N, C-alpha and C positions, 0 to 999 in steps of 0.2 A: 790410289785415291781416286774418287770419282770426280770427274771434271764437269762443271756446269758452266754453260755459257749464259750470258745475260738474257738471251731469248728464251732459254729454257726456264730460267728463274722468273722471267716476266710472265710466261704462260702459267706457271704454278701459282703465282700471286694472283693473276687474273681469275683463274679457276677458283681459288680460295675466296676471293672477294665476291665472285658471282654466287658461289654456294652460300656464303654468309648472307648476302643480300636476299637470296631466295628464302633462306631460313628465317631471316628477320621479317620479310614480307608475309610468309606463312604464319608465323607466330602472331604478328599484328592482326592478321585477318581472323585467326582462330580465337584470339583473346579479346578482340574488340567488343564483342557482345557480353563478355563476362564481367565487365567493370561498369559501375554506375557513372553516369555523367556528373560533372562537377556541380551543376545546378541542383541535382537531386541530393548530392552529398551535403550541400549547404542547407537545404531544407531539413534533412535528417539531423544535421548537427544542431539546428535550432530547436527541433523537437526534443532532442536528447538533453539539451541544456534546460528546457522547461521541466522535463521529468526530473532532472537532478535537483532543480530548485524546489520542486514539490517534495522530493524525498528528503531534502534537508529539513523540511518543516514537519516531517512525520515524527511522532513521539518515539523515543528510544525505549529499550527494554527497561531501563531504570524508571523512566516516566510511567510506563505501563504497570510496573510493580507498585509504584506509589499510588496510582489510581486504583489498583486492585486492593491495596490496604485501606484506602479511603472508602471504597465501596463496601468492604467487609465491615468497617466501622459503622457505616450508614445502615447496613442490614441489621446489625446488632441494635442500633438506636431505634430502628423501625419496629423491631421485635419487642423492645421494651415499651414503646409507645402503644403498640397493639395490646400488650398485656394490661397496661393502665386503662385503656379504653374498655377492655372487657370487664375489668374490675369496676369501672364506673358504671357500666351497664348493669351489673349486679346491684350496685348501690341504688341506682335509679329505679330498679324494679322494687326494691324494698321500700323506697320512699313513695313510689306510686301506690304500693299496697297500703301503706299507712295513710296516704291521702284518701284513697278510696274508702277506707274504714271511717275516717273522719267525715267524709261527705255523706256516707250512708247513715252515720249517726245523726248528722244534722238534718238530713231529709226525714228520717224516722221520728223527728221531734225530740231529739236529745236536749238536755238542759244546757244552757249557755253559761 
């Protein structure tokens, strides 16, 4: 069996602690620039909560489908109104023609 004295054990522990300390110092030095400061994280967290609030107010897919159905109904209604306006235009042209005939008849000395 290998015999260790306390001095040998103390040296091994001291070397292990020194290597661990050096490794910890090296990692802190290398990783110090990779992480954001706490103040920046607080600002980012505030901005994220604002974005989350806005996203909560955005319409869902069901809302958009409902809007799409309503717009389709409006398009149909507008097309119907457009056809009615066109037909009224035809009627107005006929009435205008009849009115022009009556005015011409009156101007030419037609009987009353």
